C-alpha positions as CSV (number, residue, x, y, z in Angstrom):
1,M,0.0,0.0,0.0
2,R,2.7,2.4,0.8
3,E,5.1,3.0,-2.0
4,R,8.0,5.2,-1.9
5,S,8.4,7.9,-4.5
6,K,11.7,9.0,-6.0
7,N,12.1,11.9,-3.6
8,G,11.6,9.8,-0.5
9,C,8.1,10.7,0.5
10,L,5.2,8.3,0.5
11,K,2.6,8.9,-2.1
12,L,-0.1,9.0,0.5
13,E,1.7,11.6,2.5
14,M,2.1,13.7,-0.6
15,E,-1.6,13.4,-1.4
16,E,-2.4,14.4,2.2
17,N,-0.1,17.4,2.1
18,E,-1.7,18.5,-1.2
19,G,-5.1,18.1,0.3
20,K,-4.1,20.2,3.3
21,M,-2.7,22.9,1.1
22,K,-5.9,23.0,-0.9
23,D,-7.9,23.2,2.3
24,R,-5.6,26.1,3.5
25,D,-6.0,27.9,0.2
26,D,-9.8,27.4,0.3
27,Q,-9.9,28.7,3.9
28,K,-7.8,31.7,3.0
29,E,-10.1,32.4,0.1
30,R,-13.2,32.2,2.3
31,E,-11.6,34.5,4.8
32,T,-10.9,37.1,2.1
33,D,-14.4,36.8,0.9
34,R,-15.7,37.3,4.4
35,Q,-13.5,40.3,4.8
36,T,-14.6,41.9,1.6
37,E,-18.2,41.3,2.6
38,T,-17.7,42.9,6.0
39,D,-15.9,45.8,4.3
40,R,-18.9,46.3,2.1
41,R,-21.2,46.2,5.1
42,T,-19.1,48.7,7.0
43,D,-18.9,50.9,3.9
44,S,-22.7,50.9,3.6
45,Q,-23.1,51.5,7.3
46,K,-20.7,54.5,7.1
47,E,-22.6,55.8,4.1
48,R,-25.9,55.5,6.1
49,E,-24.3,57.3,9.0
50,R,-23.1,60.1,6.7
51,E,-26.6,60.4,5.3
52,R,-28.1,60.6,8.8
53,E,-25.6,63.3,9.6
54,R,-26.5,65.2,6.5
55,Q,-30.2,64.9,7.3
56,T,-29.7,66.2,10.9
57,D,-27.5,69.1,9.5
58,R,-30.4,70.0,7.1
59,Q,-32.9,69.8,9.9
60,T,-30.8,72.1,12.2
61,D,-30.3,74.5,9.3
62,N,-34.0,74.6,8.6
63,Q,-34.7,75.2,12.3
64,K,-32.2,78.0,12.4
65,E,-33.7,79.6,9.4
66,R,-37.2,79.3,10.9
67,Q,-35.9,80.9,14.1
68,R,-34.4,83.8,12.1
69,E,-37.7,84.3,10.2
70,T,-39.7,84.4,13.4
71,E,-37.2,86.7,15.0
72,T,-37.4,89.1,12.0
73,D,-41.2,88.8,12.2
74,R,-41.1,89.7,15.9
75,Q,-38.9,92.7,15.2
76,T,-41.2,94.0,12.5
77,N,-44.2,93.5,14.9
78,R,-42.3,95.4,17.6
79,R,-41.7,98.2,15.1
80,T,-45.3,98.3,14.1
81,D,-46.4,98.2,17.7
82,S,-44.1,101.1,18.6
83,Q,-45.3,103.0,15.5
84,K,-48.9,102.3,16.5
85,E,-48.2,103.6,20.0
86,R,-46.7,106.8,18.5
87,V,-49.8,107.4,16.4
88,V,-52.1,106.8,19.4
89,K,-50.0,109.2,21.5
90,T,-50.1,111.9,18.8
91,R,-53.9,111.5,18.4
92,E,-54.4,111.8,22.1
93,K,-52.2,114.9,22.2
94,K,-54.2,116.5,19.4
95,I,-57.5,115.7,21.1
96,N,-56.3,117.1,24.4
97,E,-55.1,120.3,22.6
98,R,-58.5,120.8,21.0
99,K,-60.2,120.2,24.3
100,R,-58.1,122.9,25.9
101,G,-58.7,125.3,23.0
102,K,-55.1,125.6,22.0
103,K,-54.7,126.2,18.4
104,R,-51.8,125.0,16.3
105,T,-49.7,127.3,14.2
106,N,-49.8,127.2,10.4
107,E,-46.4,125.4,10.4
108,E,-47.7,122.6,12.6
109,E,-50.9,122.3,10.5
110,K,-48.9,122.1,7.3
111,R,-46.6,119.5,8.8
112,S,-49.5,117.3,10.0
113,N,-51.1,117.6,6.6
114,L,-48.0,116.6,4.8
115,K,-47.5,113.7,7.2
116,G,-51.0,112.4,7.4
117,G,-52.3,112.7,3.9
118,K,-55.8,113.3,2.7
119,W,-57.7,111.2,5.3
120,R,-56.3,113.2,8.2
121,R,-57.3,116.5,6.6
122,E,-60.8,115.3,6.0
123,I,-61.2,114.1,9.6
124,R,-60.0,117.5,11.0
125,H,-62.3,119.6,8.8
């Protein structure tokens, strides 16, 4: 059963060694396949994480923009509120002056006409 080859090894031992080498090669190939598969998975996971980060960045940018818009709206409302207060104060002042019988000078009258426009002139007359 066991025959010697020319180089001194038994044929069966040589066949076993060849089988072991093939097994090692196959195992190495499987490991490289697994590694490439895990690399693909990690790459896809990294890409998903990047996409999530981009999404959160977009959301925070949108929130900041909304906050800026609401802040500018508030500022314009404040301005209009202060303007409204000024108008009310000037109306009250004019009413009080009329009640007291104090007349305005021509310059004041012209200024108020220029500022107010037609509707103020009509109300006064």
